[in-house]
C-alpha positions as CSV (number, residue, x, y, z in Angstrom):
1,X,16.5,-22.4,-44.6
2,X,19.6,-24.5,-44.0
3,X,22.8,-24.7,-46.0
4,X,25.6,-27.2,-46.1
5,X,28.6,-26.6,-48.4
6,X,29.7,-29.5,-50.5
7,X,33.1,-29.9,-52.1
8,X,32.6,-30.1,-55.9
9,X,33.2,-33.5,-57.6
10,X,32.0,-35.4,-60.6
11,X,28.5,-36.9,-60.6
12,X,27.6,-40.1,-62.4
13,X,26.3,-37.8,-65.3
14,X,30.0,-36.8,-66.0
15,X,29.2,-33.2,-65.0
16,X,30.5,-31.5,-61.9
17,X,28.0,-31.9,-59.1
18,X,27.5,-28.2,-58.7
19,X,26.6,-27.8,-62.4
20,X,24.4,-30.9,-62.4
21,X,22.7,-29.5,-59.2
22,X,22.0,-26.2,-61.0
23,X,20.7,-28.0,-64.1
24,X,18.0,-29.8,-62.1
25,X,16.3,-26.4,-61.6
26,X,16.5,-25.0,-65.1
27,X,13.2,-26.5,-66.5
28,X,11.7,-27.1,-63.1
29,X,10.2,-30.4,-62.5
30,X,11.0,-31.6,-66.0
31,X,14.8,-31.4,-65.4
32,X,14.3,-32.6,-61.8
33,X,12.8,-35.8,-63.2
34,X,15.6,-36.2,-65.8
35,X,18.3,-35.8,-63.4
36,X,16.6,-38.1,-60.9
37,X,16.5,-40.8,-63.5
38,X,20.0,-40.4,-64.8
39,X,21.9,-39.7,-61.7
40,X,23.1,-43.0,-60.0
41,X,25.4,-41.9,-57.2
42,X,25.3,-38.3,-56.1
43,X,23.1,-37.5,-53.2
44,X,23.7,-33.9,-53.8
45,X,22.3,-34.0,-57.4
46,X,19.4,-36.2,-56.3
47,X,18.6,-33.8,-53.4
48,X,18.4,-30.9,-55.7
49,X,16.4,-32.9,-58.3
50,X,13.8,-33.7,-55.6
51,X,13.7,-30.2,-54.3
52,X,13.3,-28.9,-57.9
53,X,10.4,-31.3,-58.5
54,X,8.6,-30.5,-55.3
55,X,9.0,-26.8,-55.5
56,X,8.3,-26.3,-59.1
57,X,5.4,-28.9,-59.1
58,X,3.9,-27.4,-56.0
59,X,4.1,-23.8,-57.4
60,X,2.5,-25.0,-60.7
61,X,-0.4,-26.8,-59.0
62,X,-1.0,-23.8,-56.6
63,X,-0.9,-21.4,-59.6
64,X,-3.6,-23.5,-61.4
65,X,-5.8,-23.8,-58.4
66,X,-5.6,-20.0,-57.8
67,X,-6.5,-19.4,-61.5
68,X,-9.8,-21.0,-60.9
69,X,-10.7,-18.7,-57.9
70,X,-11.7,-15.3,-59.4
71,X,-11.5,-13.5,-56.1
72,X,-7.8,-14.3,-55.5
73,X,-6.7,-14.8,-59.2
74,X,-4.4,-11.7,-58.8
75,X,-2.4,-13.6,-56.3
76,X,-1.0,-15.8,-59.0
77,X,1.1,-12.8,-60.2
78,X,2.7,-12.6,-56.8
79,X,3.2,-16.4,-56.9
80,X,5.0,-16.1,-60.2
81,X,7.4,-13.5,-58.8
82,X,8.1,-15.7,-55.7
83,X,8.7,-18.6,-58.1
84,X,11.2,-16.6,-60.1
85,X,13.1,-15.5,-57.0
86,X,13.1,-19.1,-55.6
87,X,14.2,-20.4,-59.0
88,X,17.3,-18.1,-59.2
89,X,18.2,-18.6,-55.6
90,X,18.1,-22.3,-55.8
91,X,20.2,-22.5,-59.0
92,X,22.7,-20.1,-57.4
93,X,23.0,-22.1,-54.2
94,X,23.3,-25.5,-56.2
95,X,26.1,-23.9,-58.3
96,X,27.9,-22.8,-55.2
97,X,27.8,-26.4,-54.0
98,X,25.5,-25.8,-51.2
99,X,22.9,-28.4,-50.1
100,X,20.4,-25.5,-49.6
101,X,17.3,-26.8,-47.9
102,X,14.0,-24.7,-48.1
103,X,11.8,-25.1,-45.0
104,X,9.7,-28.3,-45.1
105,X,10.5,-28.9,-48.9
106,X,14.1,-29.5,-48.2
107,X,13.4,-32.0,-45.4
108,X,10.9,-33.8,-47.8
109,X,13.6,-33.9,-50.6
110,X,16.3,-35.2,-48.2
111,X,13.9,-38.0,-47.0
112,X,13.4,-39.0,-50.7
113,X,17.1,-39.2,-51.3
114,X,17.8,-41.3,-48.2
115,X,15.2,-43.9,-49.0
């Protein structure tokens, strides 16, 4: 997990970048997509939007798949707890102005922003 502190400035949404970054995580992939569509300039906000989409979308798909496998269905409860912790951590880091990259997911998000 890598961090890179960003000075707070306004995004094209009119919000401070750190607040917009936090909001990309609030409703998971839904707010990630919304901010990806409305943000025009800020790579910081776009990075957090992509990371939100990838993390929350991946957790949702994994949870659905685990729900169909009776032997390991109990694991979805642990996955929910991990998702909650990640959700809080990522919102906190975004609000602190950090370009906080989760392993693999952060690199994938960064590649999408730099396309």
